[in-house]
C-alpha positions in Angstrom: -15.0 1.3 3.6 -15.9 1.8 7.2 -14.0 0.0 9.9 -16.0 -2.9 11.5 -17.1 -2.9 15.1 -14.2 -4.1 17.3 -14.7 -7.3 19.1 -13.7 -7.5 22.8 -10.1 -8.4 23.5 -9.3 -11.7 24.9 -6.8 -10.1 27.3 -8.2 -9.3 30.8 -10.2 -6.2 31.0 -10.0 -3.5 33.6 -8.5 0.0 34.3 -4.7 0.4 34.5 -2.3 3.3 34.1 -0.2 2.8 30.9 2.0 4.8 28.5 1.2 5.3 24.9 4.0 2.9 24.1 2.6 0.2 26.4 -1.0 0.8 25.0 0.3 0.3 21.5 2.0 -2.9 22.6 -1.2 -4.1 24.2 -3.2 -3.2 21.1 -0.9 -5.2 18.9 -1.0 -8.2 21.3 -4.8 -8.1 21.4 -4.9 -8.1 17.5 -2.4 -10.9 17.3 -4.5 -13.0 19.7 -7.8 -12.2 18.0 -6.8 -12.9 14.4 -4.1 -15.4 13.2 -3.9 -13.6 9.9 -2.4 -10.5 11.7 1.4 -10.2 11.1 3.9 -7.6 12.3 6.9 -6.8 10.2 9.7 -4.2 10.2 13.2 -3.4 11.1 14.2 -4.8 14.5 10.6 -5.4 15.6 11.3 -9.0 16.6 14.1 -9.8 18.9 14.9 -6.2 19.8 11.2 -5.3 20.2 11.6 -2.1 18.1 13.8 0.9 18.7 11.0 2.3 20.9 10.1 -1.1 22.3 6.6 -1.0 21.0 6.7 -4.6 19.9 8.6 -5.8 22.9 7.9 -9.5 23.8 5.6 -10.1 20.8 8.0 -12.3 18.8 8.8 -14.4 21.9 5.1 -15.0 22.5 3.8 -15.3 18.9 6.9 -16.6 17.0 9.1 -15.5 14.2 6.5 -16.4 11.6 4.1 -13.7 12.9 6.5 -11.0 14.1 9.1 -10.7 11.4 12.4 -8.9 11.4 13.0 -7.4 7.9 16.0 -6.0 6.0 16.5 -2.3 6.0 14.4 -1.8 2.9 11.1 0.1 3.3 10.1 -0.5 -0.3 10.6 -4.2 0.3 8.6 -4.1 3.6 5.6 -2.4 1.9 5.8 -4.6 -1.2 5.9 -7.8 0.8 2.9 -6.6 2.9 0.9 -5.9 -0.3 1.6 -9.5 -1.5 0.6 -10.9 1.9 -2.6 -8.8 2.0 -3.6 -10.2 -1.5 -3.3 -13.7 0.1 -5.6 -12.8 3.0 -3.2 -11.6 5.7 -3.4 -8.4 7.7 0.2 -7.1 7.9 1.2 -4.3 10.3 4.3 -2.7 9.0 6.5 -0.6 11.3 8.5 2.3 9.7 11.3 2.7 12.2 11.4 6.5 11.9 9.2 8.9 10.0 12.0 10.0 7.6 12.5 6.4 6.6 9.1 6.1 4.9 10.2 7.8 1.7 12.0 4.8 0.2 8.6 3.1 0.4 6.7 6.1 -1.0 6.3 4.6 -4.5 4.9 1.3 -3.2 2.4 3.2 -0.9 1.2 5.6 -3.6 1.4 3.5 -6.8 0.3 0.2 -5.4 -1.1 0.2 -1.9 -3.5 3.1 -2.4 -4.8 2.0 -5.8 -5.2 -1.8 -5.8 -8.7 -1.8 -4.2 -9.9 0.8 -6.7 -8.0 -0.7 -9.6 -9.6 -4.2 -9.0 -13.1 -2.7 -8.7 -13.2 -3.7 -5.1 -12.2 -7.3 -5.6 -8.8 -6.9 -3.8 -8.7 -5.6 -0.3 -5.6 -4.0 1.2 -5.9 -4.4 5.0 -2.5 -3.1 5.8 -1.5 -0.8 8.7 1.7 1.2 8.4 2.8 2.4 11.8 4.9 5.6 11.6 6.6 7.2 14.7 6.5 10.9 13.7 7.3 14.4 14.8 10.1 16.2 16.6 11.0 16.9 20.2 13.3 13.9 20.9 16.6 15.6 19.8 17.1 13.2 16.9 19.4 13.5 13.9 18.4 14.2 10.3 15.7 11.9 8.8 14.6 10.9 12.3 12.2 13.8 12.9 9.6 14.6 10.2 5.9 15.4 9.9 4.9 13.9 6.5 1.2 13.3 7.4 -0.1 15.9 4.9 1.6 14.1 2.0 -0.4 10.9 2.7 -3.6 12.6 3.7 -3.7 14.0 0.1 -3.6 10.5 -1.5 -7.0 9.0 -2.3 -7.3 5.4 -1.2 -5.4 5.8 2.1 -6.8 6.4 5.5 -4.6 8.5 7.8 -5.0 8.7 11.6 -3.0 9.8 14.6 -3.4 9.0 18.3 -2.5 11.4 21.0 -3.0 9.4 24.2 -2.9 5.9 25.6 -6.6 5.2 25.3 -6.7 6.1 21.6 -3.4 4.3 21.0 -4.9 1.1 22.3 -8.2 1.2 20.5 -7.4 3.0 17.3 -4.5 0.6 16.4 -6.8 -2.4 16.8 -9.5 -0.7 14.8 -7.0 0.2 12.1 -5.8 -3.4 11.9 -9.4 -4.6 11.5 -10.1 -2.1 8.7 -10.1 -3.5 5.2 -8.4 -0.4 3.8 -4.8 0.7 4.1 -4.2 2.9 7.1 -1.3 5.2 7.8 -1.1 5.1 11.6 1.0 8.1 12.9 2.3 7.8 16.4 3.6 10.9 18.3 7.0 9.5 19.3 7.8 12.2 21.8 4.6 11.3 23.7 5.4 7.6 23.9 6.0 7.6 27.6 3.2 9.9 28.7 0.7 8.0 30.9 -3.0 7.9 31.3 -5.6 5.5 32.6 -6.8 2.9 30.1 -10.1 1.0 30.6 -10.2 -1.9 28.2 -13.8 -2.6 28.9 -15.3 0.6 27.4 -16.8 1.0 24.0 -14.2 3.0 21.9 -15.0 5.9 19.6 -15.1 5.1 15.9 -11.7 5.1 14.2 -12.4 8.0 11.8 -13.8 10.5 14.3 -12.7 13.6 16.2 -13.5 14.4 19.8 -13.7 17.4 22.1 -10.7 16.9 24.5 -11.6 19.9 26.6 -14.8 22.0 26.6 -14.6 25.8 26.4 -16.4 28.8 25.0 -13.8 31.5 24.0 -11.7 30.0 21.2 -11.7 26.6 19.5 -8.2 25.1 19.3 -7.9 22.0 17.1 -4.9 19.8 16.9 -3.8 16.2 16.5 -1.1 13.8 17.6 1.8 15.4 19.6 0.2 18.9 19.6 -2.9 17.8 21.5 -1.0 17.8 24.8 0.5 21.1 24.0 -2.9 22.6 23.4 -4.3 21.1 26.6 -1.4 22.7 28.5 -2.1 26.0 26.8 -5.8 25.8 27.7 -4.9 25.1 31.3 -2.5 28.1 31.4 -5.2 30.3 29.7 -7.8 29.3 32.3 -5.6 30.9 35.0 -6.3 34.2 33.2 -10.0 33.5 32.9 -9.8 32.4 29.3 -11.8 29.3 28.4 -10.4 27.4 25.4 -12.1 24.4 23.8 -9.6 21.8 22.5 -10.6 19.4 19.7 -8.5 16.3 19.0 -8.9 15.6 15.3 -7.6 12.0 15.5 -8.5 11.2 11.8 -6.6 13.3 9.2 -8.1 11.6 6.1 -11.0 11.4 5.9 -11.5 14.4 8.3 -14.3 14.3 10.8 -15.0 18.1 11.1 -18.5 17.9 12.6 -17.2 18.6 16.2 -15.0 21.4 14.8 -17.9 23.1 13.0 -20.1 22.8 16.0 -17.5 24.3 18.3 -16.6 27.2 15.9 -20.3 28.1 15.6 -20.3 28.6 19.4 -16.9 30.3 19.9 -16.6 32.2 16.6 -12.9 31.6 16.5 -10.5 28.8 15.4 -6.8 28.2 16.0 -5.2 25.2 14.3 -2.0 23.7 15.7 0.4 21.2 14.0 4.1 20.5 13.8 3.9 20.1 10.0 4.5 23.1 7.8 1.5 25.3 7.0 1.8 25.2 3.2 -0.6 22.8 1.5 -1.3 20.9 4.7 -4.0 19.3 6.8 -4.4 22.6 8.6 -4.9 24.5 5.4 -7.6 22.0 4.3 -9.4 22.4 7.7 -9.2 26.2 7.4 -10.8 26.1 4.0 -13.6 23.8 5.1 -14.4 25.8 8.2 -14.5 29.0 6.2 -17.0 27.3 3.8 -19.2 25.9 6.5 -19.0 28.4 9.3 -18.4 31.7 7.4 -21.2 33.6 9.2 -20.2 32.3 12.6 -16.6 33.4 12.4 -15.6 36.5 14.4 -11.9 36.3 13.3 -9.9 34.6 10.5 -8.9 31.0 11.1 -5.3 31.3 12.4 -2.6 28.7 12.7 0.4 27.8 14.9 2.5 25.3 12.9 6.0 24.3 12.0 7.8 26.5 9.5 8.0 25.9 5.7 11.6 24.5 6.0 13.0 21.0 6.5 13.2 19.9 10.1 16.1 21.7 11.7 19.0 20.2 13.7 17.9 19.1 17.2 19.5 22.2 18.8 17.0 24.4 16.9 13.9 22.3 17.5 12.7 24.5 20.4 12.3 27.4 18.0 10.8 25.3 15.2 8.1 23.4 17.0 4.9 25.1 18.2 4.9 25.4 22.0 2.5 26.7 24.7 3.6 30.3 24.2 3.2 30.2 20.4 -0.3 28.7 20.8 -1.3 31.3 23.3 0.1 34.1 21.1 -2.1 32.9 18.2 -5.1 32.7 20.5 -4.4 36.3 21.6 -4.2 37.4 17.9 -7.6 35.7 17.2 -9.2 37.5 20.2 -7.8 40.8 19.1 -10.1 40.9 16.0 
């Protein structure tokens, strides 16, 4: 089911410089103002404002009946949200850290993803699950994961990831207005990166990708935290006269690969970048689809710079685990060597 067109926010419009964290807070506030059926629930989201302060000030302004502090029980959070959705509410659940989502995995897969289908469309599940994800913050075990491919594989779920404040603001509101369950992955190490946000523009559709930087030599596609890394790599490559095109995927399920296909048909080369392991992943699905659709345009195999096929390492080893500018440029060089 497609997300409906987003109504204008009641908050004042205009351009301002904000972080991703602030943009998410503004998006939640706009949704709470617009629809009294929107609720926020999660561990420490109320009085504390969340561990990353994404929900800061919302309980004070909207009350404990709309911004709810929950027990440390992800299965209970998701199960309660499912019951609320059946009664017509639009719950927004915060999973405090990515690695904490697995106690709620059964509820998400066995109930949330299936109820609309199981009821022949009679029961809608307008639930958003916000998941701060990825590495790069020096966290302990279970606090840095990239589980997005697990959920992208599950029919009945929509999976998206923002990479900048503009998308954070608009995509979160669009996800909340969607009648289907949405896994909303937020790049936690990018929370405090800034950009200009104009709340008066017409946003892109929720389930769409976009060209973040135009180029002609190699297509580089990424999502979430890796988009900034790829843009930095493209800026470094331009100093050597190499023109990289960067595509921000934004939606991981369903994928919008039209801009990727169009770009690859021009450049003849594709590099995919993700923090998640390469095995059975979003990037492997994209590689397959590009090979099917753009076979005669490819000048080199589709190559990837990803996390390794191991659990996330201790924080001291993150630098060697996560793709960085040098690893991206190394894979670009390998693609051009064909």
